[in-house]
C-alpha atoms as a printed R data frame, in Angstrom:
    type eleno elety resid chain resno       x       y       z
1   ATOM     1    CA   MET     A     1 -52.530 -25.205 -19.068
2   ATOM     2    CA   ALA     A     2 -49.212 -26.194 -17.714
3   ATOM     3    CA   ARG     A     3 -48.289 -25.053 -14.132
4   ATOM     4    CA   LYS     A     4 -45.724 -22.169 -13.629
5   ATOM     5    CA   LEU     A     5 -42.190 -23.863 -12.626
6   ATOM     6    CA   ARG     A     6 -41.136 -23.325  -9.109
7   ATOM     7    CA   ILE     A     7 -37.527 -21.885  -9.043
8   ATOM     8    CA   GLU     A     8 -35.445 -23.643  -6.273
9   ATOM     9    CA   TYR     A     9 -31.803 -23.323  -5.543
10  ATOM    10    CA   PRO     A    10 -29.792 -23.716  -2.567
11  ATOM    11    CA   GLY     A    11 -30.054 -20.644  -0.245
12  ATOM    12    CA   ALA     A    12 -33.187 -19.257  -2.107
13  ATOM    13    CA   ILE     A    13 -35.379 -16.985  -0.142
14  ATOM    14    CA   TYR     A    14 -38.981 -16.758  -0.653
15  ATOM    15    CA   HIS     A    15 -42.063 -14.720   0.326
16  ATOM    16    CA   VAL     A    16 -44.913 -17.588   0.581
17  ATOM    17    CA   MET     A    17 -48.469 -16.840   0.837
18  ATOM    18    CA   ASN     A    18 -51.481 -18.991   0.788
19  ATOM    19    CA   ARG     A    19 -55.141 -18.415   1.378
20  ATOM    20    CA   GLY     A    20 -57.933 -20.859   2.687
21  ATOM    21    CA   ASP     A    21 -60.151 -22.581   0.141
22  ATOM    22    CA   ARG     A    22 -62.977 -20.201  -0.723
23  ATOM    23    CA   ARG     A    23 -61.192 -17.434   1.402
24  ATOM    24    CA   GLU     A    24 -62.360 -19.060   4.452
25  ATOM    25    CA   ALA     A    25 -60.472 -19.097   7.694
26  ATOM    26    CA   ILE     A    26 -57.262 -21.312   8.111
27  ATOM    27    CA   PHE     A    27 -57.419 -20.632  11.881
28  ATOM    28    CA   HIS     A    28 -60.579 -20.888  14.121
29  ATOM    29    CA   ASP     A    29 -58.898 -20.023  17.357
30  ATOM    30    CA   ASP     A    30 -55.432 -19.351  18.961
31  ATOM    31    CA   ARG     A    31 -54.837 -23.254  19.366
32  ATOM    32    CA   ASP     A    32 -54.924 -23.627  15.450
33  ATOM    33    CA   ARG     A    33 -52.338 -20.786  15.173
34  ATOM    34    CA   GLU     A    34 -50.151 -22.544  17.788
35  ATOM    35    CA   LEU     A    35 -50.557 -25.809  16.015
36  ATOM    36    CA   PHE     A    36 -49.556 -23.993  12.765
37  ATOM    37    CA   LEU     A    37 -46.438 -22.724  14.301
38  ATOM    38    CA   THR     A    38 -45.558 -26.101  15.681
39  ATOM    39    CA   THR     A    39 -45.895 -27.745  12.350
40  ATOM    40    CA   LEU     A    40 -43.761 -24.832  11.058
41  ATOM    41    CA   ALA     A    41 -41.162 -25.670  13.545
42  ATOM    42    CA   GLU     A    42 -41.212 -29.400  12.494
43  ATOM    43    CA   ALA     A    43 -40.798 -28.498   8.749
44  ATOM    44    CA   CYS     A    44 -37.923 -26.204   9.584
45  ATOM    45    CA   VAL     A    45 -36.050 -29.313  11.103
46  ATOM    46    CA   LYS     A    46 -37.225 -31.648   8.320
47  ATOM    47    CA   ALA     A    47 -36.233 -29.379   5.547
48  ATOM    48    CA   ASP     A    48 -33.413 -27.242   7.197
49  ATOM    49    CA   TRP     A    49 -35.130 -24.266   6.632
50  ATOM    50    CA   GLN     A    50 -34.585 -20.652   8.154
51  ATOM    51    CA   VAL     A    51 -37.396 -18.269   8.595
52  ATOM    52    CA   HIS     A    52 -36.983 -14.568   8.390
53  ATOM    53    CA   ALA     A    53 -40.528 -13.422   8.987
54  ATOM    54    CA   TYR     A    54 -43.977 -14.679   9.305
55  ATOM    55    CA   CYS     A    55 -47.581 -13.394   9.992
56  ATOM    56    CA   LEU     A    56 -50.738 -15.498  10.655
57  ATOM    57    CA   MET     A    57 -53.941 -13.682   9.444
58  ATOM    58    CA   GLY     A    58 -57.444 -14.946   9.484
59  ATOM    59    CA   ASN     A    59 -57.752 -16.753   6.023
60  ATOM    60    CA   HIS     A    60 -54.193 -16.555   5.098
61  ATOM    61    CA   PHE     A    61 -50.359 -16.461   6.208
62  ATOM    62    CA   HIS     A    62 -47.181 -14.813   5.105
63  ATOM    63    CA   LEU     A    63 -43.822 -16.761   5.254
64  ATOM    64    CA   VAL     A    64 -40.446 -15.248   4.430
65  ATOM    65    CA   VAL     A    65 -38.231 -18.596   4.335
66  ATOM    66    CA   GLU     A    66 -34.760 -19.278   3.445
67  ATOM    67    CA   THR     A    67 -34.064 -22.825   1.849
68  ATOM    68    CA   PRO     A    68 -30.430 -23.802   2.321
69  ATOM    69    CA   LEU     A    69 -31.035 -27.042   0.416
70  ATOM    70    CA   GLY     A    70 -33.054 -25.635  -2.245
71  ATOM    71    CA   ASN     A    71 -36.340 -27.538  -1.162
72  ATOM    72    CA   LEU     A    72 -39.119 -25.306  -0.983
73  ATOM    73    CA   VAL     A    73 -41.596 -27.747  -2.835
74  ATOM    74    CA   ALA     A    74 -40.788 -30.733  -0.742
75  ATOM    75    CA   GLY     A    75 -40.921 -28.704   2.392
76  ATOM    76    CA   MET     A    76 -44.076 -26.967   1.675
77  ATOM    77    CA   LYS     A    77 -45.925 -30.259   0.582
78  ATOM    78    CA   TRP     A    78 -45.098 -31.637   4.032
79  ATOM    79    CA   PHE     A    79 -45.901 -28.530   5.833
80  ATOM    80    CA   LEU     A    80 -49.198 -27.794   4.356
81  ATOM    81    CA   GLY     A    81 -50.446 -31.347   4.115
82  ATOM    82    CA   THR     A    82 -49.589 -31.785   7.729
83  ATOM    83    CA   TYR     A    83 -51.231 -28.777   8.953
84  ATOM    84    CA   THR     A    84 -54.366 -29.493   6.962
85  ATOM    85    CA   ALA     A    85 -54.477 -32.938   8.423
86  ATOM    86    CA   ARG     A    86 -54.136 -31.891  11.806
87  ATOM    87    CA   PHE     A    87 -56.629 -29.011  11.395
88  ATOM    88    CA   ASN     A    88 -59.181 -31.254   9.956
89  ATOM    89    CA   ARG     A    89 -58.673 -33.907  12.779
90  ATOM    90    CA   ARG     A    90 -59.006 -31.467  15.510
91  ATOM    91    CA   HIS     A    91 -62.309 -29.839  13.880
92  ATOM    92    CA   LYS     A    92 -63.577 -33.038  12.586
93  ATOM    93    CA   LEU     A    93 -63.479 -31.944   8.942
94  ATOM    94    CA   PHE     A    94 -62.251 -33.530   5.626
95  ATOM    95    CA   GLY     A    95 -60.885 -32.203   2.331
96  ATOM    96    CA   HIS     A    96 -59.033 -29.148   1.291
97  ATOM    97    CA   LEU     A    97 -58.120 -26.200   3.666
98  ATOM    98    CA   PHE     A    98 -56.079 -24.107   1.373
99  ATOM    99    CA   SER     A    99 -57.037 -22.526  -2.196
100 ATOM   100    CA   GLY     A   100 -54.871 -24.051  -4.717
101 ATOM   101    CA   ARG     A   101 -51.205 -23.729  -5.131
102 ATOM   102    CA   TYR     A   102 -49.229 -21.343  -2.878
103 ATOM   103    CA   LYS     A   103 -47.653 -18.203  -4.160
104 ATOM   104    CA   SER     A   104 -43.960 -17.930  -3.943
105 ATOM   105    CA   LEU     A   105 -42.064 -14.929  -4.667
106 ATOM   106    CA   VAL     A   106 -38.270 -15.265  -5.088
107 ATOM   107    CA   VAL     A   107 -36.516 -12.478  -3.072
108 ATOM   108    CA   ASP     A   108 -33.125 -11.127  -4.109
109 ATOM   109    CA   ALA     A   109 -31.199 -11.216  -0.706
110 ATOM   110    CA   ALA     A   110 -27.801 -10.375  -2.229
111 ATOM   111    CA   SER     A   111 -28.810  -6.747  -3.089
112 ATOM   112    CA   PRO     A   112 -29.725  -4.427  -0.134
113 ATOM   113    CA   GLY     A   113 -33.261  -3.720   0.883
114 ATOM   114    CA   TYR     A   114 -35.253  -6.502  -0.676
115 ATOM   115    CA   LEU     A   115 -35.173  -8.787   2.158
116 ATOM   116    CA   ARG     A   116 -35.914  -6.103   4.687
117 ATOM   117    CA   THR     A   117 -38.911  -4.812   2.586
118 ATOM   118    CA   VAL     A   118 -40.478  -8.147   2.224
119 ATOM   119    CA   CYS     A   119 -40.329  -8.757   6.020
120 ATOM   120    CA   GLU     A   120 -41.649  -5.432   6.700
121 ATOM   121    CA   TYR     A   121 -44.585  -6.330   4.321
122 ATOM   122    CA   ALA     A   122 -45.242  -9.418   6.332
123 ATOM   123    CA   HIS     A   123 -44.884  -7.630   9.653
124 ATOM   124    CA   LEU     A   124 -47.197  -4.555   8.904
125 ATOM   125    CA   ASN     A   125 -49.964  -6.850   7.460
126 ATOM   126    CA   PRO     A   126 -52.072  -6.735  10.649
127 ATOM   127    CA   VAL     A   127 -51.982  -2.826  10.574
128 ATOM   128    CA   ARG     A   128 -53.167  -2.926   6.923
129 ATOM   129    CA   ALA     A   129 -55.910  -5.237   8.019
130 ATOM   130    CA   LYS     A   130 -56.755  -2.896  10.874
131 ATOM   131    CA   LEU     A   131 -56.151  -5.653  13.337
132 ATOM   132    CA   VAL     A   132 -53.981  -3.139  15.370
133 ATOM   133    CA   ARG     A   133 -55.521   0.117  16.613
134 ATOM   134    CA   PRO     A   134 -53.805   3.092  15.516
135 ATOM   135    CA   LYS     A   135 -52.693   3.992  19.298
136 ATOM   136    CA   GLU     A   136 -51.471   0.272  19.931
137 ATOM   137    CA   PRO     A   137 -47.923  -0.727  19.509
138 ATOM   138    CA   LEU     A   138 -47.161  -3.245  16.640
139 ATOM   139    CA   ARG     A   139 -45.900  -5.697  18.937
140 ATOM   140    CA   SER     A   140 -49.445  -6.033  20.464
141 ATOM   141    CA   TYR     A   141 -50.271  -8.438  17.509
142 ATOM   142    CA   ARG     A   142 -49.212 -11.889  18.823
143 ATOM   143    CA   TRP     A   143 -49.203 -13.670  15.862
144 ATOM   144    CA   SER     A   144 -46.274 -12.521  13.766
145 ATOM   145    CA   SER     A   145 -42.667 -13.022  14.019
146 ATOM   146    CA   TYR     A   146 -42.411  -9.132  15.011
147 ATOM   147    CA   PRO     A   147 -42.858  -9.635  18.745
148 ATOM   148    CA   ALA     A   148 -40.022 -12.394  18.721
149 ATOM   149    CA   TYR     A   149 -37.602  -9.876  17.057
150 ATOM   150    CA   LEU     A   150 -38.074  -7.667  19.993
151 ATOM   151    CA   GLU     A   151 -37.050 -10.715  22.514
152 ATOM   152    CA   ARG     A   152 -33.613 -11.746  23.550
153 ATOM   153    CA   PRO     A   153 -32.129 -14.449  21.306
154 ATOM   154    CA   GLY     A   154 -32.813 -17.347  23.900
155 ATOM   155    CA   ARG     A   155 -36.552 -16.607  23.933
156 ATOM   156    CA   ARG     A   156 -36.961 -16.834  20.305
157 ATOM   157    CA   PRO     A   157 -37.730 -19.915  18.074
158 ATOM   158    CA   ALA     A   158 -34.381 -21.689  17.068
159 ATOM   159    CA   TRP     A   159 -35.552 -21.398  13.498
160 ATOM   160    CA   LEU     A   160 -36.311 -17.633  13.398
161 ATOM   161    CA   ARG     A   161 -33.270 -15.898  12.087
162 ATOM   162    CA   VAL     A   162 -33.202 -11.898  12.573
163 ATOM   163    CA   GLU     A   163 -29.427 -10.888  11.960
164 ATOM   164    CA   ARG     A   164 -30.122 -10.416   8.246
165 ATOM   165    CA   VAL     A   165 -32.981  -8.078   8.622
166 ATOM   166    CA   LEU     A   166 -31.532  -6.074  11.444
167 ATOM   167    CA   GLY     A   167 -28.284  -5.688   9.506
168 ATOM   168    CA   GLU     A   168 -30.223  -4.564   6.363
169 ATOM   169    CA   MET     A   169 -31.716  -1.798   8.726
170 ATOM   170    CA   GLY     A   170 -28.333  -0.640   9.822
171 ATOM   171    CA   ILE     A   171 -28.354  -2.298  13.516
172 ATOM   172    CA   ALA     A   172 -25.092  -3.963  14.032
173 ATOM   173    CA   GLN     A   173 -26.071  -5.980  17.173
174 ATOM   174    CA   ASP     A   174 -28.947  -8.196  18.311
175 ATOM   175    CA   SER     A   175 -28.674  -6.322  21.751
176 ATOM   176    CA   ALA     A   176 -31.306  -4.597  23.900
177 ATOM   177    CA   ALA     A   177 -30.281  -1.277  22.316
178 ATOM   178    CA   GLY     A   178 -30.486  -2.903  18.789
179 ATOM   179    CA   ARG     A   179 -33.935  -4.273  19.461
180 ATOM   180    CA   ARG     A   180 -35.247  -0.982  20.905
181 ATOM   181    CA   GLU     A   181 -33.871   0.767  17.510
182 ATOM   182    CA   PHE     A   182 -35.397  -1.892  15.576
183 ATOM   183    CA   GLU     A   183 -38.851  -1.351  17.130
184 ATOM   184    CA   ARG     A   184 -38.474   2.505  16.572
185 ATOM   185    CA   LEU     A   185 -37.718   2.220  13.006
186 ATOM   186    CA   MET     A   186 -40.773  -0.336  12.429
187 ATOM   187    CA   GLU     A   187 -43.049   2.062  14.301
188 ATOM   188    CA   GLU     A   188 -41.726   4.853  11.948
189 ATOM   189    CA   ARG     A   189 -42.095   2.612   9.015
190 ATOM   190    CA   ARG     A   190 -45.591   1.799   9.943
191 ATOM   191    CA   ALA     A   191 -46.455   5.497   9.887
192 ATOM   192    CA   GLN     A   192 -45.181   5.791   6.363
193 ATOM   193    CA   ASP     A   193 -46.764   2.478   5.046
194 ATOM   194    CA   ASP     A   194 -48.106   2.772   1.601
195 ATOM   195    CA   PRO     A   195 -50.098  -0.114   0.460
196 ATOM   196    CA   GLU     A   196 -49.470   0.702  -3.359
197 ATOM   197    CA   GLU     A   197 -45.619   0.417  -3.142
198 ATOM   198    CA   TYR     A   198 -46.206  -3.277  -2.313
199 ATOM   199    CA   GLY     A   199 -47.764  -4.083  -5.699
200 ATOM   200    CA   ARG     A   200 -44.852  -6.049  -6.936
201 ATOM   201    CA   ILE     A   201 -44.757  -8.095  -3.804
202 ATOM   202    CA   ARG     A   202 -48.457  -9.001  -3.881
203 ATOM   203    CA   ARG     A   203 -48.527  -9.773  -7.727
204 ATOM   204    CA   GLY     A   204 -44.996 -10.430  -8.950
205 ATOM   205    CA   TRP     A   205 -43.127 -13.832  -9.111
206 ATOM   206    CA   CYS     A   206 -39.638 -12.293  -8.030
207 ATOM   207    CA   TRP     A   207 -38.417  -9.189  -5.899
208 ATOM   208    CA   GLY     A   208 -34.876  -7.903  -6.710
209 ATOM   209    CA   GLU     A   209 -32.612  -6.097  -9.126
210 ATOM   210    CA   GLU     A   210 -33.052  -6.426 -12.995
211 ATOM   211    CA   ALA     A   211 -30.002  -8.752 -13.102
212 ATOM   212    CA   PHE     A   212 -31.502 -11.017 -10.419
213 ATOM   213    CA   ARG     A   213 -34.794 -11.243 -12.535
214 ATOM   214    CA   LYS     A   214 -32.664 -12.056 -15.618
215 ATOM   215    CA   GLU     A   215 -30.733 -14.699 -13.984
216 ATOM   216    CA   LEU     A   216 -33.845 -16.389 -12.467
217 ATOM   217    CA   LEU     A   217 -35.227 -16.297 -16.150
218 ATOM   218    CA   ALA     A   218 -32.140 -17.992 -17.505
219 ATOM   219    CA   GLN     A   219 -32.636 -20.689 -14.934
220 ATOM   220    CA   VAL     A   220 -36.265 -21.337 -15.798
221 ATOM   221    CA   GLU     A   221 -35.372 -21.488 -19.503
222 ATOM   222    CA   GLU     A   222 -32.617 -23.879 -18.764
223 ATOM   223    CA   LYS     A   223 -34.963 -26.248 -16.917
224 ATOM   224    CA   ARG     A   224 -38.197 -25.877 -19.087
225 ATOM   225    CA   GLY     A   225 -39.240 -29.082 -20.733
226 ATOM   226    CA   ALA     A   226 -37.053 -31.115 -18.353
227 ATOM   227    CA   SER     A   227 -38.231 -32.693 -15.112
228 ATOM   228    CA   HIS     A   228 -37.373 -29.230 -13.735
229 ATOM   229    CA   TYR     A   229 -36.405 -29.343 -10.119
230 ATOM   230    CA   GLY     A   230 -38.005 -32.410  -8.927
231 ATOM   231    CA   GLY     A   231 -34.789 -34.741  -9.456
232 ATOM   232    CA   GLU     A   232 -32.583 -31.988  -7.753
233 ATOM   233    CA   LEU     A   233 -34.929 -31.813  -5.044
234 ATOM   234    CA   GLN     A   234 -35.227 -35.346  -4.255
235 ATOM   235    CA   GLU     A   235 -31.454 -35.724  -4.630
236 ATOM   236    CA   SER     A   236 -31.078 -33.066  -2.020
237 ATOM   237    CA   ALA     A   237 -33.667 -34.579   0.465
238 ATOM   238    CA   THR     A   238 -32.067 -38.114  -0.188
239 ATOM   239    CA   GLU     A   239 -28.604 -37.038   0.530
240 ATOM   240    CA   LYS     A   240 -29.626 -35.863   3.881
241 ATOM   241    CA   ALA     A   241 -31.613 -38.922   4.652
242 ATOM   242    CA   GLU     A   242 -28.551 -41.264   3.622
243 ATOM   243    CA   ARG     A   243 -26.309 -39.230   5.732
244 ATOM   244    CA   LEU     A   244 -28.642 -39.820   8.772
245 ATOM   245    CA   VAL     A   245 -28.606 -43.397   7.972
246 ATOM   246    CA   ARG     A   246 -24.813 -43.514   7.851
247 ATOM   247    CA   GLU     A   247 -24.504 -41.664  11.061
248 ATOM   248    CA   GLY     A   248 -27.064 -44.041  12.705
249 ATOM   249    CA   LEU     A   249 -25.375 -47.107  11.586
250 ATOM   250    CA   ALA     A   250 -21.922 -45.783  12.742
251 ATOM   251    CA   LYS     A   251 -23.232 -44.939  16.083
252 ATOM   252    CA   LEU     A   252 -24.827 -48.588  16.481
253 ATOM   253    CA   GLY     A   253 -21.562 -50.147  15.053
254 ATOM   254    CA   TRP     A   254 -23.408 -51.776  12.288
255 ATOM   255    CA   ARG     A   255 -22.506 -52.558   8.930
256 ATOM   256    CA   GLU     A   256 -25.035 -52.051   5.978
257 ATOM   257    CA   ALA     A   257 -25.783 -55.890   6.008
258 ATOM   258    CA   ALA     A   258 -27.123 -55.554   9.525
259 ATOM   259    CA   LEU     A   259 -30.177 -53.791   8.422
260 ATOM   260    CA   ALA     A   260 -31.392 -57.018   6.402
261 ATOM   261    CA   ALA     A   261 -30.341 -59.464   9.145
262 ATOM   262    CA   ARG     A   262 -32.339 -57.703  11.756
263 ATOM   263    CA   LYS     A   263 -36.250 -58.034  12.127
264 ATOM   264    CA   ASN     A   264 -38.354 -55.386  10.895
265 ATOM   265    CA   GLY     A   265 -39.409 -54.309  14.406
266 ATOM   266    CA   ASP     A   266 -35.969 -54.179  15.707
267 ATOM   267    CA   LYS     A   267 -35.816 -51.415  18.316
268 ATOM   268    CA   SER     A   268 -32.641 -49.585  17.022
269 ATOM   269    CA   LYS     A   269 -34.156 -49.839  13.352
270 ATOM   270    CA   LEU     A   270 -37.246 -48.185  14.708
271 ATOM   271    CA   LYS     A   271 -35.536 -45.568  16.384
272 ATOM   272    CA   LEU     A   272 -33.629 -44.671  13.320
273 ATOM   273    CA   ALA     A   273 -36.823 -44.719  11.196
274 ATOM   274    CA   VAL     A   274 -38.294 -42.203  13.930
275 ATOM   275    CA   LYS     A   275 -35.413 -40.035  13.462
276 ATOM   276    CA   LEU     A   276 -35.624 -39.920   9.479
277 ATOM   277    CA   ARG     A   277 -39.587 -39.403   9.916
278 ATOM   278    CA   ALA     A   278 -38.812 -36.483  12.060
279 ATOM   279    CA   GLU     A   279 -35.881 -34.893  10.374
280 ATOM   280    CA   THR     A   280 -36.445 -35.488   6.654
281 ATOM   281    CA   THR     A   281 -39.153 -35.081   4.151
282 ATOM   282    CA   MET     A   282 -38.827 -38.763   2.794
283 ATOM   283    CA   THR     A   283 -41.798 -41.095   2.635
284 ATOM   284    CA   LEU     A   284 -42.492 -44.075   4.715
285 ATOM   285    CA   GLN     A   285 -42.093 -46.215   1.739
286 ATOM   286    CA   TRP     A   286 -38.502 -44.846   1.320
287 ATOM   287    CA   ILE     A   287 -37.590 -45.357   4.754
288 ATOM   288    CA   ALA     A   288 -39.138 -48.826   5.050
289 ATOM   289    CA   ALA     A   289 -37.251 -49.731   1.876
290 ATOM   290    CA   ARG     A   290 -33.945 -48.152   3.013
291 ATOM   291    CA   LEU     A   291 -33.980 -49.732   6.529
292 ATOM   292    CA   GLN     A   292 -35.129 -53.058   5.548
293 ATOM   293    CA   MET     A   293 -38.416 -52.714   7.266
294 ATOM   294    CA   GLY     A   294 -40.995 -54.251   5.078
295 ATOM   295    CA   THR     A   295 -43.680 -51.907   3.328
296 ATOM   296    CA   GLY     A   296 -44.778 -48.182   4.207
297 ATOM   297    CA   ALA     A   297 -47.831 -49.460   5.692
298 ATOM   298    CA   SER     A   298 -45.878 -52.048   7.718
299 ATOM   299    CA   LEU     A   299 -43.713 -49.392   9.001
300 ATOM   300    CA   SER     A   300 -46.622 -47.041   9.765
301 ATOM   301    CA   ASN     A   301 -48.103 -49.836  12.054
302 ATOM   302    CA   LEU     A   302 -44.859 -50.338  13.766
303 ATOM   303    CA   LEU     A   303 -44.401 -46.572  14.532
304 ATOM   304    CA   SER     A   304 -48.069 -46.487  15.680
305 ATOM   305    CA   ALA     A   305 -47.434 -49.471  18.055
306 ATOM   306    CA   ARG     A   306 -44.260 -47.902  19.332
307 ATOM   307    CA   ARG     A   307 -46.086 -44.561  20.064
308 ATOM   308    CA   ARG     A   308 -48.949 -46.344  21.941
309 ATOM   309    CA   GLY     A   309 -46.205 -48.343  23.946
310 ATOM   310    CA   GLN     A   310 -44.501 -44.983  25.008
311 ATOM   311    CA   GLY     A   311 -47.959 -43.472  25.668
């Protein structure tokens, strides 16, 4: 059976969810949760993502993410693969951590209420799972973005974007008063929470107006039978990587030919390779070829030697 197509376009917002393989835990302790968020932060830098909400549960996670470059697939491939590798290394395990493909629901962020509702769904997950006692405030659950919404902007992760959800709730300013109002509205929403109304979020593929759904279906039909979004996705990632290369060469005062003229292990080339590795989803093979640094394997060795030298 053919896989369902992933709908990708610049500025798309998704509710993403994935469970542990055989519904087993994807977090064994708080260090794993911190590792997951650290990896998410790196993914946001690499893929230029913005996060509107997240919630880490025992055997699954919820993520409401915006993709200005239309690159959900590339970003998720790196994110889930990297977290799995780090989790397995920490716990001396191997093999799959997550159960098959992640689920992604495309959110109609242009119409009022849809982004707010899907973020509320994520933030209220601990309540539905009875991880927050009835008399405990929702903010007592540490492992969602909800407590960060209540912090001053400077104390939040740089990749967490709150103003759109606040705006949908009629909160004009991200001020102390605005955050108190947000908490009041969320506690009120918590008291009214009805799991049945979230059926379309749990089971559907899009969340929005009928016109939005029809527009997405038209995109799917247009792409069906072709290479789908892979080519567009790679072009977007490549464009970002090429821009970083151009900026790096300009900063060094080099022409393009200088890459071939200098040794594979040239310190400036290595520094540029580290930047590409940290800020893009491009493979080691692509970076090595683009910077004239031999094979992907040889570049991996050079980067490892560089890290050892710094450590």
